[in-house]
C-alpha positions in Angstrom: -30.6 -28.8 -13.7 -29.8 -25.6 -15.4 -28.7 -23.0 -12.9 -29.6 -19.3 -13.0 -26.6 -17.0 -13.7 -25.7 -14.4 -11.0 -23.1 -11.8 -10.4 -21.2 -12.8 -7.3 -19.8 -9.7 -5.4 -17.4 -10.1 -2.4 -16.8 -7.4 0.1 -20.3 -6.1 -0.9 -21.4 -4.7 2.5 -19.8 -1.2 2.0 -17.7 1.0 -0.2 -16.7 0.0 -3.7 -18.2 -3.5 -3.4 -21.6 -2.1 -2.4 -21.4 0.5 -5.2 -20.6 -2.2 -7.8 -23.5 -4.3 -6.6 -25.9 -1.4 -7.0 -24.7 -0.8 -10.6 -24.9 -4.4 -11.6 -28.4 -4.7 -10.1 -29.5 -1.5 -11.9 -28.3 -3.0 -15.2 -30.5 -6.0 -14.7 -28.3 -8.6 -13.1 -29.3 -10.9 -10.3 -26.8 -10.7 -7.5 -25.2 -12.9 -4.8 -23.5 -10.8 -2.0 -20.6 -12.0 0.2 -19.2 -10.2 3.2 -18.6 -10.9 6.9 -21.2 -8.3 7.9 -24.7 -9.9 7.6 -26.4 -6.7 8.7 -24.6 -4.8 5.9 -25.5 -7.3 3.3 -29.2 -7.4 4.4 -29.4 -3.6 4.2 -27.9 -3.6 0.7 -30.3 -6.4 -0.4 -33.2 -4.5 1.0 -32.2 -1.3 -0.8 -31.8 -3.1 -4.1 -35.1 -4.9 -3.7 -36.8 -1.6 -2.9 -35.8 -0.4 -6.4 -38.0 -3.2 -7.9 -35.0 -5.5 -8.7 -34.8 -9.2 -7.6 -33.6 -9.5 -4.0 -30.0 -10.5 -3.9 -28.9 -13.7 -2.2 -27.1 -12.9 1.1 -24.0 -15.0 1.9 -22.4 -13.8 5.2 -19.1 -15.6 5.1 -15.5 -14.6 6.3 -13.4 -15.3 3.3 -10.2 -15.3 5.4 -11.4 -18.7 6.4 -10.2 -21.3 3.9 -13.5 -23.2 3.9 -15.6 -20.2 3.1 -15.2 -20.3 -0.7 -16.5 -23.8 -0.7 -19.4 -22.8 1.4 -20.2 -20.0 -1.0 -20.2 -22.5 -3.9 -22.4 -25.0 -2.0 -25.0 -22.3 -1.1 -25.2 -21.1 -4.7 -25.7 -24.6 -6.0 -28.3 -25.3 -3.4 -30.2 -22.2 -4.4 -30.0 -23.1 -8.1 -27.4 -20.3 -9.1 -24.0 -20.2 -10.6 -21.7 -17.1 -11.2 -21.6 -15.7 -14.7 -19.6 -12.8 -13.3 -17.4 -12.8 -10.3 -16.4 -9.4 -8.6 -13.6 -10.0 -6.2 -13.6 -6.9 -4.0 -13.1 -8.1 -0.5 -9.8 -7.1 1.0 -8.0 -5.3 3.8 -4.8 -3.5 4.5 -2.3 -3.3 7.3 -0.4 -0.1 8.0 3.1 -0.2 9.5 6.5 -1.8 9.2 6.2 -5.4 8.2 8.5 -6.6 10.9 6.4 -4.8 13.6 3.0 -5.8 12.5 1.2 -9.0 13.7 2.4 -11.9 11.6 -0.8 -13.8 11.8 -2.9 -10.8 10.8 -0.6 -10.3 7.8 -1.1 -13.9 6.7 -4.9 -13.4 7.0 -4.5 -10.4 4.7 -2.8 -12.7 2.2 -5.6 -15.3 2.7 -8.2 -12.7 1.8 -6.5 -10.5 -0.8 -4.8 -13.3 -2.6 -5.9 -16.8 -1.7 -9.7 -16.2 -1.5 -9.6 -14.1 -4.7 -7.8 -16.9 -6.6 -9.9 -19.6 -5.1 -13.2 -18.0 -6.2 -11.8 -17.1 -9.6 -10.6 -20.6 -10.4 -13.6 -22.2 -8.7 -16.1 -20.4 -10.8 -14.1 -19.9 -14.0 -15.9 -22.8 -15.9 -19.3 -21.2 -15.3 -18.0 -17.7 -16.1 -16.7 -19.1 -19.5 -19.9 -21.1 -20.1 -21.9 -17.8 -19.7 -19.4 -15.8 -21.6 -19.2 -13.5 -18.5 -16.1 -12.2 -16.7 -13.9 -11.7 -13.7 -13.7 -8.2 -12.2 -10.9 -8.1 -9.6 -10.6 -4.9 -7.4 -6.9 -4.3 -7.2 -5.3 -0.9 -6.4 -2.9 1.6 -7.9 -0.7 0.2 -5.0 -0.3 -2.8 -7.2 2.1 -1.0 -9.5 4.9 -0.4 -6.9 6.4 -1.8 -3.7 4.9 0.0 -0.7 7.2 0.6 2.3 4.9 1.0 5.3 2.3 -1.3 3.7 4.6 -3.8 2.3 2.5 -6.9 2.3 -0.7 -5.1 1.2 1.1 -3.5 -1.9 2.5 -7.0 -2.7 -1.0 -8.6 -2.6 -2.4 -6.0 -5.0 0.6 -6.5 -7.3 -0.4 -10.1 -7.4 -3.9 -9.2 -8.3 -2.9 -7.0 -11.2 -0.4 -9.6 -12.5 -2.8 -12.5 -12.2 -5.7 -10.7 -13.7 -3.8 -9.4 -16.7 -2.4 -12.9 -17.4 -5.9 -14.4 -17.0 -7.3 -11.8 -19.4 -4.9 -13.0 -22.1 -5.6 -16.7 -21.4 -9.4 -16.0 -21.8 -8.9 -14.3 -25.2 -11.2 -15.9 -27.7 -13.4 -17.6 -25.1 -16.0 -14.9 -24.9 -15.2 -14.3 -21.3 -13.0 -11.5 -19.9 -10.9 -10.5 -16.9 -10.5 -7.0 -15.6 -8.3 -5.4 -12.8 -9.8 -2.3 -11.3 -6.9 -0.2 -9.8 -8.3 2.8 -7.9 -6.3 5.3 -5.9 -7.5 6.8 -2.6 -11.2 6.3 -2.0 -13.0 7.6 1.1 -14.8 4.3 1.9 -14.0 3.9 5.6 -11.0 1.7 4.7 -8.6 4.6 5.7 -10.4 5.3 8.9 -10.3 1.7 10.1 -6.7 1.5 9.1 -5.7 4.6 11.1 -4.9 6.5 7.8 -5.7 9.9 6.6 -6.5 11.2 3.1 -5.4 14.7 4.2 -2.0 14.3 2.6 -3.4 13.2 -0.7 -4.1 15.8 -3.4 -7.8 16.2 -3.9 -7.6 15.5 -7.7 -6.4 11.9 -6.8 -9.4 11.1 -4.6 -12.5 9.6 -6.1 -15.8 8.4 -4.5 -16.6 4.7 -4.3 -19.4 5.4 -6.8 -17.1 7.1 -9.3 -14.7 4.1 -9.0 -17.5 1.6 -9.4 -18.8 3.3 -12.6 -15.4 3.4 -14.1 -14.8 -0.2 -13.2 -18.2 -1.3 -14.7 -17.6 0.5 -17.9 -14.1 -0.9 -18.3 -15.3 -4.4 -17.5 -18.2 -4.2 -20.0 -15.7 -3.0 -22.6 -13.5 -6.0 -21.9 -10.5 -4.0 -20.8 -7.9 -6.0 -18.7 -6.8 -2.9 -16.7 -8.9 0.1 -15.5 -7.3 3.0 -13.6 -10.0 5.4 -12.8 -9.4 9.2 -12.6 -6.8 11.4 -14.2 -4.9 11.8 -10.9 -4.6 8.0 -10.4 -3.4 7.5 -13.9 -0.6 10.1 -13.2 0.3 8.3 -10.0 0.4 4.9 -11.8 3.2 6.4 -14.1 5.5 6.3 -11.1 6.1 2.6 -11.8 8.3 3.8 -14.7 10.5 6.0 -12.4 13.7 4.7 -10.8 12.8 2.7 -7.6 15.5 4.4 -5.5 13.8 7.8 -6.1 10.2 6.6 -5.6 10.4 4.3 -2.6 11.7 6.8 0.0 9.0 9.2 -1.1 6.3 6.6 -0.7 7.6 5.7 2.7 7.5 9.3 3.8 3.9 9.7 2.5 2.8 6.6 4.3 4.2 7.8 7.6 2.4 11.1 7.3 -0.8 9.4 6.5 -0.7 7.0 9.4 -2.2 7.7 12.9 -1.2 5.7 15.9 -4.6 4.7 17.0 -5.4 1.8 14.6 -3.3 -0.6 12.6 -5.6 -2.4 10.1 -8.6 -2.3 7.8 -10.9 -5.0 6.5 -13.7 -5.1 4.1 
């Protein structure tokens, strides 16, 4: 049986994921939405359906659980769908010294930011290639440098950048593409849940979720392997070319100023 192509969007209940889902829907794509929050997914599906577009398939799964990627695949197959495009947006960050943070929670962060993203990418790569679609992985400008104060989070995003750029090269000539979207600070609720503040960040570096999503969509459609939205973020990304012994202490000081003691983690 021939399956209908869909855009699979993870972490779709809020923020950049929800903004990307709205753009893909507006461009005529059928969607399958994944996140832990069923209420958030239903609200987004309602909003998209109210614009006259087909109602997205809602898949409320926690991707930190190893079995969830398989369950997503099973549900898509049962409904007669297969991904032509995979948008891996789900992720969370932990703020604080790596040795002081909860070890199990840091491993769950790796499960979501790295393992689940890789699992979904590899699991659906055959259908993506068959439909000449693509992979859009939401990384971060954090992926260009080590991050004292968010060491494991920065490392997970470095993996996403490296993996996606390599995958883009491997897909060359197949008709499918891979793109890493690397935003800077985005007021999506991520920082609030993490106990972080954007007050220390220059205004020119901060973009809305909608602005990031539009830049990501344009770059993805153009087949670009790396998208760094916004002039300020592009300038920040240049720090990867500076000596580490100069950059890392400054990053650590900035992270300490941005951290509040009330909360220690964020998830999407």
